[in-house]
C-alpha positions as CSV (number, residue, x, y, z in Angstrom):
1,M,31.4,-10.4,-27.5
2,L,30.4,-10.7,-23.8
3,H,27.7,-13.3,-23.3
4,K,26.3,-14.7,-20.1
5,N,23.4,-17.0,-19.0
6,A,21.4,-16.3,-15.9
7,D,22.0,-19.8,-14.5
8,E,25.7,-19.2,-14.6
9,L,25.7,-16.0,-12.5
10,K,26.9,-15.9,-8.9
11,V,24.0,-15.1,-6.5
12,F,24.4,-13.3,-3.2
13,T,22.3,-11.3,-0.7
14,A,22.8,-7.6,-1.2
15,S,23.1,-5.1,1.7
16,D,19.5,-4.1,1.3
17,G,18.4,-7.8,1.7
18,C,17.4,-8.8,-1.8
19,R,18.9,-11.7,-3.7
20,L,21.1,-10.4,-6.5
21,A,23.2,-11.6,-9.4
22,E,25.4,-9.1,-11.2
23,V,24.9,-9.6,-15.0
24,I,27.3,-6.9,-16.2
25,H,29.7,-4.9,-14.0
26,P,33.0,-3.3,-15.0
27,A,34.7,-4.7,-12.0
28,N,33.9,-8.2,-13.3
29,D,33.8,-7.7,-17.0
30,S,35.7,-5.7,-19.6
31,T,33.0,-3.1,-19.9
32,D,32.6,0.6,-19.7
33,P,32.5,1.8,-16.0
34,G,29.5,3.9,-16.8
35,V,26.8,1.3,-16.1
36,S,26.1,-2.0,-14.3
37,L,23.2,-4.4,-14.7
38,S,21.9,-6.8,-12.1
39,R,19.0,-9.3,-11.8
40,A,17.4,-9.3,-8.4
41,W,14.4,-10.9,-6.6
42,L,12.5,-10.9,-3.4
43,P,10.4,-13.8,-2.1
44,P,6.7,-13.4,-1.3
45,G,6.3,-11.2,1.7
46,G,9.9,-10.0,1.5
47,A,11.2,-6.4,1.4
48,T,14.4,-4.6,0.9
49,K,15.8,-2.4,3.7
50,P,15.3,1.4,3.2
51,H,18.5,2.7,1.6
52,H,19.8,5.4,-0.7
53,L,22.5,5.4,-3.4
54,D,25.0,8.0,-4.6
55,F,24.2,7.1,-8.2
56,L,21.0,6.7,-10.2
57,E,19.2,3.4,-10.5
58,I,16.5,2.1,-12.8
59,Y,14.3,-0.9,-11.8
60,Y,12.5,-2.9,-14.5
61,V,10.1,-5.6,-13.1
62,L,10.1,-8.9,-15.0
63,R,7.7,-10.9,-12.8
64,G,5.6,-10.6,-9.6
65,R,3.9,-7.8,-7.8
66,G,5.0,-5.3,-5.2
67,V,5.0,-1.8,-3.9
68,F,8.0,0.6,-4.5
69,H,8.6,3.3,-1.9
70,L,10.6,6.4,-2.9
71,D,11.0,9.5,-0.7
72,G,7.6,9.1,0.9
73,E,5.7,8.1,-2.3
74,S,4.5,4.6,-2.9
75,Q,3.6,3.0,-6.3
76,E,2.4,-0.5,-7.1
77,V,4.6,-2.3,-9.6
78,G,4.3,-5.4,-11.7
79,P,5.5,-7.0,-14.9
80,D,6.9,-4.3,-17.3
81,S,6.8,-1.6,-14.6
82,C,9.9,0.7,-14.7
83,V,10.9,3.0,-11.8
84,Y,13.6,5.7,-12.1
85,L,15.4,6.4,-8.8
86,P,17.4,9.7,-8.7
87,P,20.7,9.6,-6.7
88,G,20.2,10.2,-3.0
89,S,16.6,9.1,-2.9
90,R,15.4,7.0,0.0
91,Q,14.0,3.8,-1.5
92,W,12.8,0.3,-0.6
93,L,10.7,-2.4,-2.3
94,Q,8.3,-4.9,-0.9
95,N,6.9,-8.0,-2.5
96,T,3.1,-8.0,-2.0
97,G,2.4,-11.0,-4.4
98,S,2.4,-14.7,-4.1
99,E,5.5,-15.4,-6.2
100,D,9.0,-14.1,-6.4
101,L,9.3,-10.4,-7.4
102,V,12.0,-10.5,-10.1
103,F,13.5,-7.3,-11.5
104,L,16.5,-5.8,-13.3
105,C,18.6,-3.0,-11.8
106,V,20.6,-0.6,-13.9
107,C,23.0,1.7,-12.1
108,H,24.8,4.7,-13.6
109,P,27.6,5.0,-12.9
110,A,28.2,1.4,-12.1
111,W,27.1,0.2,-8.6
112,R,29.8,0.4,-5.9
113,A,29.5,-0.6,-2.2
114,E,30.8,2.7,-0.9
115,G,27.9,4.5,-2.6
116,D,25.2,2.3,-1.1
117,H,23.9,3.4,2.3
118,L,21.3,1.9,4.6
119,A,18.8,4.5,5.8
């Protein structure tokens, strides 16, 4: 059984500018390479840099409010919002609320640096 607690995860700043902690990743865990899961957050007023990925991504918002931008469309997001991001789509997220915007990111196949491109 693989078990982790959020307070034990290594936190770093991702290339798009958000704070990130990889929860499950096949490079770090004995898991199937088909998927990765990360917990991420942006401070109030913060925004990720526009970027696109070579793989699909799903965002699930846990806390906070923001606006998600995807290929010229914009959508307000908040707790329990889910956004599907097709591979190659130009995306970025801004925190429009007064608290941290906290969200989960699922990538399929698993996230890899060479598949993450700033726009």
